[in-house]
LOKOL-847306 format. One record per residue (C-alpha): residue number from 1; x, y, z. Coordinates in steps of 0.001 Angstrom, whole numbers, plus 500000, padded with zeros to 6 digits. Layout:
REM residues N
ATOM     k     east    north       up
ATOM   NUM        X        Y        Z
...
This chain:
REM residues 206
ATOM     k     east    north       up
ATOM     1   443720   602193   165964
ATOM     2   445790   603701   162627
ATOM     3   449835   603603   162439
ATOM     4   451006   607563   163474
ATOM     5   451681   609096   160294
ATOM     6   455383   610944   159574
ATOM     7   454619   614330   160281
ATOM     8   456361   617249   158780
ATOM     9   458308   619725   160628
ATOM    10   458111   623013   158777
ATOM    11   458733   625496   161492
ATOM    12   457695   626034   165081
ATOM    13   454145   625267   165064
ATOM    14   454439   621984   163225
ATOM    15   457251   620942   165684
ATOM    16   454576   621132   168352
ATOM    17   452092   619771   166188
ATOM    18   453645   616751   165694
ATOM    19   454969   616346   169426
ATOM    20   451304   616284   170440
ATOM    21   450253   613691   168094
ATOM    22   453701   611495   168536
ATOM    23   452799   611655   172505
ATOM    24   448774   610240   171905
ATOM    25   449851   607523   169866
ATOM    26   452754   606222   171739
ATOM    27   450944   607103   175226
ATOM    28   450739   605088   178202
ATOM    29   448925   601156   178492
ATOM    30   445373   602052   180023
ATOM    31   444775   601203   183668
ATOM    32   442681   597412   184181
ATOM    33   440725   596962   187086
ATOM    34   438718   593727   188280
ATOM    35   436057   593212   190873
ATOM    36   437357   590395   193331
ATOM    37   435248   588038   196090
ATOM    38   435013   588941   199793
ATOM    39   437796   588122   201981
ATOM    40   437577   584356   202963
ATOM    41   436650   582894   206326
ATOM    42   439279   580824   207253
ATOM    43   437954   579622   210431
ATOM    44   434879   578490   208343
ATOM    45   434930   575091   207556
ATOM    46   433762   573982   203884
ATOM    47   431878   570928   204917
ATOM    48   428259   571937   203557
ATOM    49   426848   569208   201576
ATOM    50   424650   571673   199149
ATOM    51   426257   572166   195896
ATOM    52   425396   575367   193932
ATOM    53   425196   576099   189976
ATOM    54   425689   579696   189158
ATOM    55   424531   580813   185859
ATOM    56   426417   583444   184007
ATOM    57   424972   586826   184687
ATOM    58   423130   588838   182552
ATOM    59   423439   592609   182670
ATOM    60   422503   595772   179710
ATOM    61   424847   595606   176604
ATOM    62   426416   599424   177471
ATOM    63   428009   597273   180927
ATOM    64   429298   594626   178660
ATOM    65   432354   596232   177188
ATOM    66   435448   596999   177861
ATOM    67   435774   600245   178775
ATOM    68   434095   601423   182472
ATOM    69   431003   603128   182135
ATOM    70   429697   605650   184233
ATOM    71   426349   608013   184164
ATOM    72   427461   611907   183924
ATOM    73   423745   613158   184038
ATOM    74   420219   610855   184092
ATOM    75   420848   610327   180513
ATOM    76   423785   610582   179396
ATOM    77   426930   607674   180023
ATOM    78   430901   608182   179644
ATOM    79   433453   605522   179262
ATOM    80   436699   606420   179752
ATOM    81   439951   604889   177144
ATOM    82   442445   604740   179473
ATOM    83   440861   602656   182690
ATOM    84   439734   599629   181539
ATOM    85   438027   596464   183157
ATOM    86   440146   593667   182470
ATOM    87   437735   591430   181330
ATOM    88   434214   591352   180252
ATOM    89   432235   592744   183208
ATOM    90   429484   589404   183147
ATOM    91   432154   586962   183306
ATOM    92   434025   588826   186311
ATOM    93   430676   589703   188442
ATOM    94   429931   585527   187707
ATOM    95   433490   584362   188505
ATOM    96   433233   586702   191892
ATOM    97   429878   585753   192964
ATOM    98   430315   582248   192704
ATOM    99   433247   582352   194921
ATOM   100   431249   584606   197123
ATOM   101   428912   581797   197734
ATOM   102   431602   579325   198461
ATOM   103   432939   581160   201250
ATOM   104   429292   582147   202514
ATOM   105   427554   578492   202398
ATOM   106   431355   576839   203380
ATOM   107   431125   574273   200680
ATOM   108   433458   573806   197125
ATOM   109   430738   572791   195232
ATOM   110   430261   575772   193611
ATOM   111   430332   576350   189803
ATOM   112   429877   578497   187136
ATOM   113   427515   576441   184165
ATOM   114   428157   574659   182319
ATOM   115   430267   572601   184510
ATOM   116   432052   569583   183336
ATOM   117   432648   568810   186951
ATOM   118   428797   568434   188389
ATOM   119   425684   567068   185966
ATOM   120   423186   567762   188257
ATOM   121   423297   570975   191522
ATOM   122   420842   571255   194587
ATOM   123   420374   574481   193636
ATOM   124   420631   576925   190523
ATOM   125   420939   580677   190480
ATOM   126   420518   583067   188462
ATOM   127   420818   587141   188238
ATOM   128   419653   590008   186019
ATOM   129   421112   593578   186343
ATOM   130   418982   595966   185941
ATOM   131   422001   598706   186835
ATOM   132   425999   598015   187873
ATOM   133   427732   601192   187756
ATOM   134   428249   605238   189250
ATOM   135   425267   607170   189656
ATOM   136   426006   611052   188220
ATOM   137   425555   611873   192105
ATOM   138   428649   609271   192833
ATOM   139   427378   606594   194107
ATOM   140   427898   602862   193402
ATOM   141   424617   601430   192096
ATOM   142   423742   597689   192231
ATOM   143   420028   596694   190872
ATOM   144   419528   592787   190540
ATOM   145   417035   590432   190367
ATOM   146   417681   586940   191526
ATOM   147   416295   583462   191398
ATOM   148   416884   580612   193082
ATOM   149   415629   577351   191486
ATOM   150   415617   573488   192451
ATOM   151   418625   571822   190627
ATOM   152   416633   568910   189343
ATOM   153   413000   570448   189004
ATOM   154   413970   573696   188260
ATOM   155   410957   574741   190023
ATOM   156   411581   578470   191272
ATOM   157   412315   578364   194712
ATOM   158   412876   582042   195946
ATOM   159   412846   585198   193501
ATOM   160   413719   588421   194947
ATOM   161   415204   592191   193604
ATOM   162   417826   593268   195502
ATOM   163   419018   597172   195037
ATOM   164   421994   599062   196747
ATOM   165   423399   602439   196739
ATOM   166   426570   602883   197895
ATOM   167   428837   606383   198241
ATOM   168   432188   606537   196293
ATOM   169   434486   608330   198455
ATOM   170   436014   609771   195233
ATOM   171   436097   610091   191507
ATOM   172   439263   607278   191196
ATOM   173   438439   603697   189468
ATOM   174   440054   602140   192087
ATOM   175   437860   603239   194618
ATOM   176   434911   602031   192452
ATOM   177   435688   598953   191962
ATOM   178   436075   598365   195569
ATOM   179   432457   599948   195776
ATOM   180   430683   597802   193453
ATOM   181   432927   594340   194911
ATOM   182   431473   595127   198212
ATOM   183   427836   595891   196909
ATOM   184   428746   592440   195203
ATOM   185   429161   590507   198785
ATOM   186   425489   592291   199939
ATOM   187   424031   590558   197117
ATOM   188   425642   587722   197662
ATOM   189   424601   587729   201337
ATOM   190   421236   588131   200632
ATOM   191   421707   584738   198405
ATOM   192   423384   582596   200817
ATOM   193   420474   583491   203638
ATOM   194   418144   582246   201371
ATOM   195   419881   579247   199855
ATOM   196   420852   578309   204147
ATOM   197   416939   578359   204648
ATOM   198   416541   575853   202701
ATOM   199   417226   571850   203669
ATOM   200   421033   571016   203490
ATOM   201   419770   567302   201752
ATOM   202   417854   566154   199729
ATOM   203   417759   569389   198185
ATOM   204   415841   568459   194856
ATOM   205   412630   566965   196822
ATOM   206   412100   570951   197583
């Protein structure tokens, strides 16, 4: 943003204009938001033998920006300059899904790809989002295609689509972030259930 230029002060009107411009140039810091993983289950053990690799999620370019984007109609979007994601939304979503799957599957061997710690995983998960924002009617929508692959052969094991619409209780971005986090938890539960149906050992033979 360009630096604020000095404002000439000639009369009351000039002083008022100067006040408005100076206030805009020294406005408050933007509010930053993050999506968060589900609460850990302290009673669950982390002894699963499954190892999971999470590919960085993909989503439409209009969502991959600092500003939080919402629909105002079927054809119009708005973004907020004062309410921003603290990091790139795809990166935040990828990490949250990885954390959720670690909790749901009871394993510490869940990593975002590429991983320096594990060369080969039992399973890899890829997710492609069609929608992940607030709709014009006030719902938090999640629409994503997801795939589970054999970590060794890259053979597709499961391919599904998840669509969720959850009412956001108010216009606050904190509420929107909470609903979006909960939708990610529901998506993670579906993915975890599909992985749980597979054998724990010798997954590469699937």
